[in-house]
DOKE-240538 format. One record per residue (C-alpha): residue in three letters; x, y, z. Coordinates in steps of 0.05 Angstrom, whole numbers, padded with zeros to 5 digits. Layout:
- rest / x / y / z
- ALA / X / Y / Z
...
END
This chain:
- rest / x / y / z
- MET / 00225 / -03175 / -01946
- LEU / 00238 / -03148 / -01876
- ASN / 00310 / -03173 / -01875
- GLY / 00320 / -03141 / -01943
- ALA / 00293 / -03075 / -01919
- TRP / 00338 / -03075 / -01857
- GLN / 00399 / -03088 / -01899
- ARG / 00382 / -03041 / -01956
- THR / 00361 / -02981 / -01915
- GLY / 00408 / -02988 / -01856
- SER / 00349 / -02970 / -01812
- LEU / 00306 / -03004 / -01758
- LEU / 00255 / -02947 / -01757
- CYS / 00182 / -02962 / -01770
- VAL / 00141 / -02899 / -01783
- GLY / 00071 / -02905 / -01754
- LEU / 00015 / -02872 / -01793
- ASP / -00039 / -02849 / -01745
- PRO / -00073 / -02792 / -01782
- GLU / -00116 / -02745 / -01740
- PRO / -00148 / -02691 / -01784
- SER / -00155 / -02643 / -01726
- ARG / -00079 / -02639 / -01723
- PHE / -00068 / -02629 / -01798
- PRO / -00038 / -02563 / -01822
- GLY / -00081 / -02510 / -01854
- ALA / -00060 / -02528 / -01925
- LEU / -00100 / -02592 / -01920
- ALA / -00164 / -02561 / -01891
- ASN / -00229 / -02582 / -01924
- ARG / -00195 / -02630 / -01973
- ALA / -00235 / -02694 / -01984
- ASP / -00170 / -02733 / -01991
- ALA / -00135 / -02699 / -01933
- ILE / -00118 / -02764 / -01897
- PHE / -00087 / -02796 / -01958
- GLU / -00050 / -02733 / -01977
- PHE / -00022 / -02722 / -01907
- CYS / 00001 / -02794 / -01901
- ARG / 00028 / -02796 / -01972
- THR / 00070 / -02735 / -01959
- ILE / 00096 / -02764 / -01894
- VAL / 00113 / -02830 / -01928
- ASP / 00151 / -02797 / -01985
- ALA / 00189 / -02752 / -01937
- THR / 00209 / -02807 / -01888
- ALA / 00219 / -02867 / -01934
- PRO / 00295 / -02856 / -01940
- TYR / 00301 / -02867 / -01865
- ALA / 00250 / -02922 / -01853
- SER / 00249 / -02997 / -01860
- ALA / 00173 / -03004 / -01852
- PHE / 00108 / -02966 / -01847
- LYS / 00051 / -02981 / -01799
- PRO / -00017 / -02951 / -01814
- GLN / -00066 / -02958 / -01756
- ILE / -00133 / -02977 / -01786
- ALA / -00177 / -02943 / -01734
- TYR / -00151 / -02874 / -01754
- PHE / -00176 / -02887 / -01825
- ALA / -00240 / -02924 / -01810
- ALA / -00265 / -02873 / -01758
- HIS / -00265 / -02821 / -01814
- ARG / -00295 / -02868 / -01867
- ALA / -00228 / -02865 / -01902
- GLU / -00216 / -02938 / -01916
- ASP / -00210 / -02922 / -01990
- GLN / -00155 / -02873 / -01973
- LEU / -00119 / -02928 / -01934
- GLU / -00123 / -02974 / -01995
- ALA / -00095 / -02919 / -02038
- LEU / -00040 / -02904 / -01988
- ILE / -00015 / -02976 / -01984
- ALA / -00017 / -02981 / -02060
- HIS / 00024 / -02917 / -02063
- ILE / 00076 / -02945 / -02015
- HIS / 00082 / -03010 / -02055
- GLU / 00089 / -02971 / -02121
- ARG / 00135 / -02915 / -02099
- HIS / 00175 / -02949 / -02044
- PRO / 00177 / -03023 / -02063
- GLY / 00210 / -03069 / -02013
- LEU / 00188 / -03029 / -01952
- PRO / 00138 / -03073 / -01913
- VAL / 00070 / -03045 / -01894
- ILE / 00043 / -03068 / -01827
- LEU / -00032 / -03061 / -01818
- ASP / -00041 / -03046 / -01745
- ALA / -00110 / -03076 / -01732
- LYS / -00100 / -03121 / -01670
- ARG / -00152 / -03169 / -01696
- GLY / -00173 / -03228 / -01652
- ASP / -00228 / -03277 / -01671
- ILE / -00236 / -03350 / -01690
- GLY / -00253 / -03393 / -01750
- SER / -00289 / -03362 / -01809
- THR / -00287 / -03292 / -01778
- ALA / -00211 / -03294 / -01773
- GLU / -00209 / -03316 / -01845
- GLN / -00247 / -03253 / -01865
- TYR / -00201 / -03209 / -01824
- ALA / -00142 / -03241 / -01859
- ARG / -00173 / -03228 / -01927
- GLU / -00186 / -03156 / -01906
- ALA / -00114 / -03145 / -01887
- PHE / -00079 / -03183 / -01943
- GLU / -00127 / -03181 / -02002
- ARG / -00166 / -03117 / -01993
- TYR / -00111 / -03073 / -01964
- ARG / -00052 / -03113 / -01991
- ALA / -00014 / -03105 / -01927
- ASP / 00050 / -03145 / -01917
- ALA / 00035 / -03159 / -01844
- VAL / -00020 / -03150 / -01793
- THR / -00022 / -03145 / -01717
- VAL / -00065 / -03196 / -01681
- ASN / -00088 / -03210 / -01610
- PRO / -00071 / -03281 / -01584
- TYR / -00122 / -03281 / -01528
- MET / -00166 / -03332 / -01564
- GLY / -00109 / -03380 / -01579
- PHE / -00075 / -03409 / -01640
- ASP / -00139 / -03424 / -01680
- SER / -00151 / -03348 / -01681
- ILE / -00081 / -03338 / -01712
- GLU / -00078 / -03397 / -01759
- PRO / -00122 / -03368 / -01815
- TYR / -00073 / -03311 / -01825
- LEU / -00016 / -03360 / -01835
- ALA / -00052 / -03390 / -01895
- HIS / -00031 / -03327 / -01933
- GLU / 00039 / -03348 / -01954
- GLY / 00093 / -03296 / -01945
- LYS / 00051 / -03251 / -01901
- GLY / 00073 / -03230 / -01831
- VAL / 00030 / -03241 / -01769
- ILE / 00052 / -03198 / -01710
- VAL / 00025 / -03223 / -01644
- LEU / 00013 / -03178 / -01584
- CYS / 00059 / -03200 / -01528
- ARG / 00082 / -03145 / -01479
- THR / 00046 / -03082 / -01501
- SER / 00071 / -03011 / -01488
- ASN / 00010 / -02987 / -01448
- PRO / 00010 / -02988 / -01372
- GLY / -00055 / -03028 / -01369
- GLY / -00023 / -03085 / -01407
- SER / 00003 / -03110 / -01341
- ASP / -00068 / -03125 / -01317
- LEU / -00066 / -03189 / -01358
- GLN / 00004 / -03197 / -01387
- PHE / 00037 / -03203 / -01318
- LEU / -00012 / -03255 / -01291
- GLU / 00025 / -03316 / -01265
- THR / 00014 / -03377 / -01310
- GLY / 00052 / -03438 / -01288
- GLY / 00101 / -03395 / -01250
- ARG / 00113 / -03347 / -01308
- PRO / 00080 / -03283 / -01330
- LEU / 00030 / -03293 / -01386
- TYR / 00070 / -03251 / -01436
- GLN / 00127 / -03301 / -01430
- VAL / 00080 / -03358 / -01444
- VAL / 00056 / -03322 / -01507
- ALA / 00127 / -03309 / -01530
- GLN / 00147 / -03382 / -01520
- LEU / 00085 / -03409 / -01555
- ALA / 00096 / -03362 / -01614
- ALA / 00169 / -03380 / -01622
- GLN / 00167 / -03455 / -01608
- LYS / 00098 / -03480 / -01626
- TRP / 00061 / -03432 / -01672
- ASN / 00116 / -03408 / -01719
- ALA / 00127 / -03469 / -01763
- SER / 00121 / -03426 / -01826
- GLY / 00167 / -03371 / -01800
- GLN / 00113 / -03317 / -01809
- LEU / 00106 / -03295 / -01737
- SER / 00133 / -03234 / -01701
- LEU / 00117 / -03204 / -01633
- VAL / 00097 / -03136 / -01605
- VAL / 00138 / -03115 / -01545
- GLY / 00135 / -03044 / -01520
- ALA / 00195 / -02998 / -01514
- THR / 00167 / -02975 / -01447
- PHE / 00189 / -03042 / -01418
- PRO / 00262 / -03054 / -01439
- LYS / 00272 / -03108 / -01386
- GLU / 00215 / -03148 / -01416
- ILE / 00244 / -03136 / -01486
- GLU / 00308 / -03170 / -01462
- VAL / 00270 / -03228 / -01433
- VAL / 00229 / -03238 / -01496
- ARG / 00292 / -03234 / -01540
- GLY / 00322 / -03290 / -01497
- LEU / 00260 / -03333 / -01507
- VAL / 00249 / -03324 / -01582
- GLY / 00319 / -03319 / -01611
- ASP / 00322 / -03278 / -01675
- MET / 00246 / -03272 / -01685
- PRO / 00230 / -03201 / -01707
- LEU / 00200 / -03154 / -01655
- LEU / 00154 / -03096 / -01669
- ILE / 00170 / -03045 / -01615
- PRO / 00123 / -02986 / -01605
- GLY / 00131 / -02935 / -01550
- ILE / 00190 / -02890 / -01566
- GLY / 00176 / -02817 / -01580
- ALA / 00110 / -02793 / -01552
- GLN / 00103 / -02852 / -01504
- GLY / 00171 / -02840 / -01474
- GLY / 00207 / -02905 / -01487
- ASP / 00283 / -02900 / -01482
- VAL / 00317 / -02912 / -01548
- GLU / 00384 / -02936 / -01521
- ALA / 00353 / -02984 / -01471
- THR / 00306 / -03011 / -01526
- VAL / 00361 / -03024 / -01576
- ARG / 00409 / -03056 / -01527
- ALA / 00353 / -03101 / -01501
- GLY / 00323 / -03122 / -01568
- ARG / 00378 / -03124 / -01620
- THR / 00400 / -03191 / -01649
- GLN / 00473 / -03210 / -01658
- ALA / 00468 / -03182 / -01728
- GLY / 00445 / -03115 / -01700
- THR / 00375 / -03121 / -01730
- GLY / 00313 / -03158 / -01708
- MET / 00270 / -03097 / -01691
- MET / 00218 / -03053 / -01723
- ILE / 00222 / -02994 / -01675
- ASN / 00159 / -02953 / -01685
- SER / 00150 / -02878 / -01677
- SER / 00085 / -02846 / -01697
- ARG / 00064 / -02779 / -01667
- ALA / 00135 / -02753 / -01655
- ILE / 00146 / -02758 / -01731
- LEU / 00077 / -02743 / -01758
- TYR / 00067 / -02680 / -01717
- ALA / 00138 / -02655 / -01712
- SER / 00110 / -02590 / -01738
- LYS / 00039 / -02561 / -01735
- GLY / 00051 / -02518 / -01796
- ASP / 00054 / -02528 / -01871
- ASP / 00127 / -02549 / -01865
- TYR / 00103 / -02615 / -01833
- ALA / 00136 / -02658 / -01886
- GLN / 00204 / -02627 / -01876
- ALA / 00197 / -02631 / -01801
- ALA / 00176 / -02705 / -01806
- GLU / 00236 / -02719 / -01850
- ARG / 00284 / -02688 / -01799
- ALA / 00250 / -02725 / -01741
- ALA / 00255 / -02792 / -01779
- GLN / 00328 / -02781 / -01796
- GLU / 00345 / -02762 / -01724
- THR / 00307 / -02822 / -01697
- ARG / 00341 / -02870 / -01746
- ASP / 00409 / -02842 / -01728
- LYS / 00395 / -02847 / -01653
- ILE / 00374 / -02919 / -01661
- ASN / 00436 / -02935 / -01703
- ALA / 00482 / -02905 / -01651
- TYR / 00467 / -02964 / -01605
- ARG / 00464 / -03022 / -01655
END
């Protein structure tokens, strides 16, 4: 599905959906379905320039809008078939609890992929892999500065993030369902991870509001085919305008971001 989206759209852009009602334009004020309507409008405006969407579950759950998240993912599947939906949940638990998180992501929300935390090891990831054809995106080298507190700890002479990358690529990925999160704020680490995992897809947050460099990111993370990345931008697209022209502004921002990424592929 992801390969098809890359080829069909000619885009590596993933649009992150982090809806914050306090930043919505006045036209959506006091609407019970404001979160759904804001995100739906963004999705429809940016879909021509995106190869994936990534709703962050906390932005929905904090406002008791899980039903709007369900409706949004259903809308994406219906109106924009073939564009993967990544549920950004960063789940991390073992056994029967992980099974329930997997059901939440893939059966309740009908996401195509989910982000997970590998800190508790493979048995916390394995239940997600039981859902055939679904993607499991493992945190590896995250875009936040504090990620270095643990991810750079020496483990057998290597930083921990490299151990995670190698385990994911060589030991855990028998079904071909795994991907890794590597932040655009660390292009040197993107290059290292790409060297360790071959053509495994990378979800790369951190361009736009977090300041990651697009050129450095693409040059470090592209595969020989010029794909291999879901480069995520959220706030820079969602809030490109504070006014009622937010959809048009988001469309322009998405197109500009896609074109900038493609300039270095």
